[in-house]
C-alpha positions as CSV (number, residue, x, y, z in Angstrom):
1,M,72.6,86.6,94.0
2,N,74.0,89.8,95.4
3,N,75.9,91.4,92.5
4,D,77.3,94.1,94.7
5,R,79.7,92.0,96.6
6,H,83.3,91.4,95.7
7,I,84.9,88.7,97.9
8,A,88.4,87.4,97.5
9,H,89.7,84.2,99.2
10,F,93.5,84.1,99.7
11,D,95.1,80.8,100.6
12,L,98.8,80.3,101.3
13,D,100.1,77.4,99.2
14,A,101.1,74.3,101.2
15,F,101.7,76.7,104.0
16,F,103.8,74.5,106.4
17,V,105.9,73.2,103.6
18,S,106.4,76.7,102.2
19,V,107.7,77.9,105.6
20,E,110.1,75.0,105.8
21,C,111.4,75.8,102.4
22,L,112.0,79.4,103.5
23,K,114.0,78.1,106.4
24,D,116.0,75.8,104.2
25,A,116.1,76.5,100.4
26,R,117.5,73.1,99.7
27,L,114.1,71.6,100.4
28,K,112.4,73.4,97.4
29,G,111.1,71.1,94.7
30,K,111.5,67.9,96.9
31,P,108.7,65.6,98.2
32,L,108.2,66.9,101.8
33,L,106.0,65.5,104.5
34,V,105.3,67.4,107.7
35,G,103.9,65.2,110.5
36,G,104.6,62.4,112.9
37,S,107.7,60.3,112.1
38,G,106.4,57.2,113.9
39,D,104.6,54.4,112.1
40,R,101.3,55.4,113.6
41,G,101.6,59.1,113.0
42,V,99.8,61.1,110.4
43,V,100.7,63.5,107.6
44,A,99.9,67.1,108.7
45,A,100.9,68.7,105.4
46,C,102.8,67.7,102.3
47,S,104.4,69.4,99.3
48,Y,102.9,69.4,95.8
49,E,105.8,67.1,94.8
50,A,104.6,64.6,97.4
51,R,101.0,64.9,96.3
52,R,101.9,63.6,92.9
53,F,102.5,60.2,94.6
54,G,98.9,60.2,96.0
55,I,99.8,61.5,99.4
56,H,97.4,63.9,101.2
57,S,97.0,65.4,104.7
58,A,95.6,63.1,107.4
59,M,97.1,60.1,105.6
60,P,98.9,57.6,107.9
61,M,102.6,58.3,107.7
62,R,103.4,54.6,107.2
63,L,101.4,54.6,104.0
64,A,102.9,57.9,102.8
65,R,106.4,56.6,103.2
66,R,105.4,53.5,101.2
67,L,104.0,55.6,98.4
68,C,107.1,57.8,98.3
69,P,110.1,56.2,100.0
70,Q,112.3,59.2,99.1
71,A,110.1,61.7,100.8
72,I,111.8,64.0,103.4
73,I,109.9,63.9,106.8
74,L,109.9,67.0,109.0
75,R,108.3,67.1,112.4
76,G,107.0,70.6,112.0
77,D,107.5,73.9,113.8
78,M,104.3,75.6,115.0
79,E,106.4,78.5,116.4
80,S,107.6,79.3,112.9
81,Y,104.2,78.7,111.3
82,S,102.5,81.1,113.7
83,K,105.2,83.7,113.1
84,Y,104.7,83.7,109.4
85,S,100.9,83.6,109.8
86,R,101.1,86.7,111.9
87,L,103.4,88.3,109.3
88,V,100.8,87.8,106.5
89,T,98.0,88.9,108.8
90,D,100.0,92.2,109.4
91,I,100.3,92.6,105.6
92,M,96.5,92.2,105.3
93,Q,95.8,94.7,108.1
94,D,98.1,97.2,106.5
95,T,96.6,96.8,103.0
96,V,92.9,96.0,103.1
97,P,90.1,97.7,105.0
98,F,88.0,94.6,105.9
99,F,89.1,90.9,106.1
100,E,88.4,87.7,107.9
101,K,91.2,85.3,109.1
102,A,89.6,82.0,108.5
103,S,92.5,79.8,109.6
104,I,96.2,80.0,110.1
105,D,96.8,80.2,106.3
106,E,93.6,81.6,104.7
107,F,91.8,84.9,104.5
108,Y,88.6,86.3,103.1
109,I,88.8,89.9,101.9
110,D,85.8,92.1,101.2
111,L,86.7,94.3,98.2
112,T,83.2,95.6,97.7
113,G,83.4,99.2,96.4
114,M,87.1,98.8,95.4
115,D,86.0,98.5,91.7
116,K,85.1,102.2,91.8
117,F,88.7,103.0,92.5
118,I,91.5,100.9,91.1
119,G,89.4,97.8,90.4
120,C,89.1,94.6,92.4
121,S,91.1,92.4,90.0
122,L,94.0,94.7,89.9
123,F,94.0,95.2,93.7
124,A,93.9,91.4,94.4
125,G,96.7,90.8,92.0
126,E,98.9,93.4,93.6
127,L,98.1,92.0,97.0
128,K,99.2,88.6,95.9
129,Q,102.5,90.0,94.8
130,K,102.9,92.0,98.0
131,V,102.4,88.9,100.2
132,L,105.1,87.0,98.1
133,R,107.5,90.0,98.2
134,E,107.2,90.8,101.9
135,S,106.8,87.3,103.4
136,G,108.4,85.0,100.7
137,L,105.3,82.9,100.7
138,P,103.4,81.9,97.5
139,V,99.6,82.5,97.7
140,S,96.6,81.7,95.5
141,Y,93.4,83.6,95.4
142,A,90.0,83.8,93.7
143,L,87.6,86.6,93.3
144,A,83.8,86.1,93.3
145,S,80.5,87.3,94.5
146,N,80.5,85.3,97.8
147,K,82.8,83.3,100.1
148,L,81.7,79.9,98.9
149,I,82.6,80.5,95.3
150,S,85.8,82.2,96.1
151,K,87.0,79.4,98.3
152,V,86.1,76.6,95.8
153,A,87.7,78.6,93.0
154,T,90.9,79.1,95.0
155,N,91.2,75.4,95.5
156,E,90.9,74.9,91.8
157,V,93.8,77.1,90.9
158,K,96.4,76.2,93.6
159,P,99.3,76.4,93.7
160,N,100.3,80.0,92.9
161,G,97.1,80.6,90.9
162,M,94.5,83.3,90.5
163,L,90.9,83.2,89.2
164,E,87.9,85.5,88.9
165,V,84.4,84.1,88.6
166,G,82.2,86.7,87.0
167,F,78.8,87.7,88.3
168,G,76.2,85.3,86.9
169,K,78.7,82.6,86.2
170,E,78.8,81.0,89.6
171,K,76.5,78.1,88.9
172,S,78.3,77.2,85.6
173,F,81.6,77.3,87.4
174,L,80.4,74.9,90.1
175,A,78.4,72.6,87.7
176,P,81.1,70.2,86.4
177,L,83.0,69.9,89.7
178,S,82.8,66.8,91.9
179,I,80.5,67.0,94.9
180,A,83.6,66.4,97.0
181,K,84.8,69.9,96.0
182,L,81.8,71.5,97.9
183,P,82.6,72.6,101.4
184,G,80.5,70.8,104.0
185,I,80.3,67.4,102.2
186,G,82.0,64.8,104.3
187,K,82.7,61.2,103.4
188,E,79.4,59.8,104.8
189,T,77.3,62.4,103.0
190,A,79.3,62.0,99.7
191,Y,78.8,58.2,100.0
192,K,75.0,58.6,100.3
193,L,74.9,60.9,97.3
194,V,77.2,58.9,95.1
195,R,75.1,55.8,95.8
196,R,72.1,57.7,94.3
197,G,74.1,58.7,91.2
198,V,74.9,62.2,92.4
199,E,78.5,62.8,91.5
200,T,78.7,66.4,90.2
201,I,77.5,69.6,91.7
202,R,75.3,70.1,88.6
203,T,73.3,67.0,89.4
204,L,73.1,68.0,93.1
205,S,71.8,71.4,92.2
206,E,69.0,69.9,90.1
207,I,67.6,67.8,92.9
208,P,64.5,69.4,94.4
209,M,65.2,71.1,97.8
210,E,62.4,69.1,99.5
211,M,64.0,65.8,98.3
212,L,67.4,66.7,99.6
213,E,65.9,67.8,102.9
214,A,64.1,64.4,103.2
215,M,67.3,62.6,102.4
216,L,69.8,64.6,104.6
217,G,67.8,66.8,106.9
218,K,69.1,70.4,107.5
219,T,72.4,69.4,105.8
220,G,70.4,68.7,102.6
221,L,69.0,72.3,102.6
222,E,72.4,73.8,103.1
223,L,73.9,71.6,100.3
224,W,71.1,72.7,98.0
225,R,71.9,76.3,98.6
226,K,75.7,75.7,98.0
227,A,75.1,73.6,94.9
228,N,73.1,76.6,93.5
229,A,75.9,79.0,94.4
230,L,73.9,80.7,97.1
231,D,75.9,82.1,100.0
232,D,75.2,85.2,101.9
233,S,77.5,84.5,104.8
234,P,79.3,87.7,105.9
235,I,82.9,88.5,106.3
236,V,83.7,88.3,110.0
237,P,86.1,91.1,110.8
238,Y,89.5,89.9,112.2
239,R,90.0,90.4,115.9
240,E,92.9,88.8,117.7
241,Q,91.5,86.9,120.7
242,R,93.9,87.4,123.5
243,S,93.0,84.5,125.8
244,I,90.4,82.0,127.0
245,S,90.1,81.2,130.7
246,T,87.9,79.6,133.3
247,E,87.9,79.5,137.1
248,R,86.0,78.2,140.0
249,T,85.4,79.7,143.5
250,F,84.8,76.8,145.9
251,E,81.8,76.9,148.3
252,T,84.2,75.8,151.0
253,D,87.9,76.5,151.1
254,T,89.9,73.3,150.7
255,I,93.3,71.7,151.0
256,N,92.1,68.4,149.5
257,L,94.7,67.7,146.8
258,R,92.6,64.9,145.2
259,F,89.7,67.3,144.9
260,L,91.9,70.1,143.5
261,H,93.5,67.9,141.0
262,A,90.0,66.8,139.9
263,E,88.9,70.4,139.5
264,L,92.1,71.2,137.6
265,T,91.4,68.4,135.2
266,R,87.7,69.4,134.7
267,L,88.6,73.1,134.1
268,T,91.4,72.3,131.7
269,E,89.2,69.9,129.7
270,S,86.4,72.5,129.6
271,I,88.5,75.2,127.8
272,G,90.4,72.6,125.9
273,F,87.1,71.7,124.2
274,E,86.4,75.4,123.7
275,L,89.7,75.8,122.0
276,R,88.9,73.0,119.6
277,R,85.4,74.3,119.0
278,Q,86.9,77.6,117.9
279,D,89.6,75.9,115.8
280,K,92.4,77.5,117.9
281,L,95.7,76.4,119.5
282,T,97.3,77.8,122.6
283,G,101.0,78.4,123.1
284,C,100.9,79.4,126.8
285,L,99.1,78.0,129.8
286,A,98.7,79.6,133.2
287,V,97.3,78.4,136.5
288,K,95.9,80.7,139.2
289,L,95.3,80.0,142.9
290,R,93.6,82.2,145.5
291,Y,94.2,81.3,149.1
292,S,91.7,81.6,151.9
293,N,93.4,84.9,153.0
294,F,92.8,86.2,149.5
295,D,96.4,86.1,148.4
296,T,96.5,85.3,144.7
297,V,99.4,83.6,142.9
298,A,99.8,82.5,139.3
299,R,102.4,80.9,137.1
300,Q,102.5,80.3,133.4
301,K,104.5,78.1,131.0
302,T,105.1,78.5,127.2
303,I,104.3,75.3,125.4
304,D,104.3,73.9,121.8
305,F,101.0,75.1,120.2
306,T,98.3,72.5,120.9
307,N,94.6,72.1,121.9
308,A,94.9,68.5,123.0
309,D,93.6,67.8,126.5
310,H,96.3,65.2,127.5
311,L,99.1,67.7,126.7
312,L,97.3,70.6,128.4
313,L,96.5,68.5,131.5
314,Q,100.2,67.4,131.8
315,T,101.3,71.0,131.7
316,A,98.6,72.2,134.0
317,R,99.4,69.6,136.6
318,E,103.2,70.5,136.4
319,I,102.4,74.2,137.0
320,F,100.0,73.5,139.8
321,D,102.4,71.2,141.7
322,K,105.1,73.9,141.5
323,L,102.7,76.7,142.4
324,Y,100.9,75.2,145.3
325,D,103.8,75.2,147.8
326,R,102.2,77.0,150.8
327,R,99.7,74.2,151.7
328,L,97.1,76.8,152.7
329,L,93.4,76.4,152.1
330,I,92.4,77.3,148.5
331,R,89.3,79.3,147.7
332,L,89.7,79.7,143.9
333,L,91.4,77.7,141.1
334,G,91.7,79.1,137.5
335,I,93.1,78.1,134.2
336,R,94.1,80.5,131.4
337,F,95.3,79.9,127.8
338,T,97.1,82.7,125.9
339,R,99.1,83.1,122.7
340,L,96.1,81.8,120.7
341,I,96.4,81.1,117.0
342,P,94.1,79.5,114.4
343,G,94.6,75.8,114.0
344,N,93.0,72.4,114.5
345,Y,93.9,69.3,116.4
346,Q,95.3,67.4,113.4
347,I,98.0,69.9,112.6
348,S,99.2,70.4,116.1
349,L,100.0,66.8,117.2
350,Y,102.8,65.6,115.0
351,E,103.6,62.6,117.1
352,D,100.0,61.5,117.8
353,T,98.4,58.4,116.4
354,Q,95.4,58.2,114.1
355,E,93.5,56.5,116.9
356,Q,94.1,59.4,119.3
357,I,93.0,61.9,116.7
358,R,89.9,59.9,116.0
359,L,89.2,59.7,119.7
360,Y,89.3,63.5,120.2
361,Q,87.1,63.9,117.2
362,S,84.5,61.5,118.6
363,I,84.6,63.0,122.1
364,D,84.1,66.5,120.7
365,S,81.3,65.3,118.5
366,I,79.5,63.9,121.6
367,K,80.1,67.1,123.5
368,R,78.7,69.3,120.7
369,Q,75.6,67.2,120.6
370,F,75.0,66.6,124.3
371,G,76.9,69.3,126.1
372,E,80.5,69.5,127.3
373,H,79.9,67.5,130.5
374,A,78.6,64.5,128.5
375,V,82.1,63.0,128.4
376,F,84.9,63.7,130.7
377,R,88.0,62.1,132.3
378,A,87.3,60.1,135.5
379,A,90.0,62.2,137.1
380,G,87.9,65.3,136.6
381,A,84.8,63.9,138.3
382,S,83.7,65.9,141.3
383,K,80.7,65.5,143.6
384,T,80.7,69.2,144.4
385,S,78.4,71.5,142.4
386,R,79.9,72.8,139.1
387,S,79.7,76.5,139.8
388,N,82.6,77.6,137.6
389,Q,82.6,80.8,135.6
390,R,84.2,81.2,132.1
391,H,85.7,84.4,130.8
């Protein structure tokens, strides 16, 4: 254990709900659901008042309404959420020397060395108050020797809590907790462990490493390390990624609309997968064309934050159809996503069904395992060589 590290994990409490309450104070203290209003939609976020009824994120909205008929359902506003996320990020940048933005609403802060000055505990407590004062958003945090312990500890004290896990007390802190509290344990892995009588992190930590590896492969080794409070993962400094793009220069200039639409589909799917792999959403899409005479034109459109292929493809096709008005031979086609923010598929598609969410999760799982071209839309199939270049 590295006793020299002081890592704080800050997590904005029920972030989407807190933002909605800032916009309308009458919502405070009420059971709120953010998500799809249709019967087949899912809950993207819920207030702590709603959680008392057994509601949680990713739950079918129909079931959530049944559990709490009086709940107020809000469709959600990614524009506002990203605005407040940027506000808190600015506070972090102005206040702390070194931090990682792990998602739209959580941060890891390296306070190593701060104990020699004003003290890590005092600094973290003052930062918590500063975030509340300047953004209006409640935040919970935990301070520990590594990222794993600080994240688990934060989850234990939400909402509006704070906790410090002292050096040497990491394993005893984890020991009584359910294995479900350990990051990286999904439903399938948890089921395998519980079937073998492994329900607490203490029990998991006592299983020989070799046995866990035989049972779960590499996942077993990683879980053994986590159960024993071992985590040396570094803080990844926050850098705002401006854009992600891809383009293709054709071997032969073309006016074949069927071919161009297929390439548009393939390129959009390619960086749509990259967005999801990086847990990012885009709020602006641009299409670029270069004609055979080397004239280059581009057009962009602001969209609701998303990383879902079917929404991105719809916008890309609309832009392309408006942009390609000269009917000249095309030598290059490009797609670019900008206004990137942290976020995942589930929180961006308020009106999508559980089936559609599961479909994307399955497709991305196959792509991660076998490569991004393992699964693609038939509309994106092309007999021409795939000589695209990503930037």
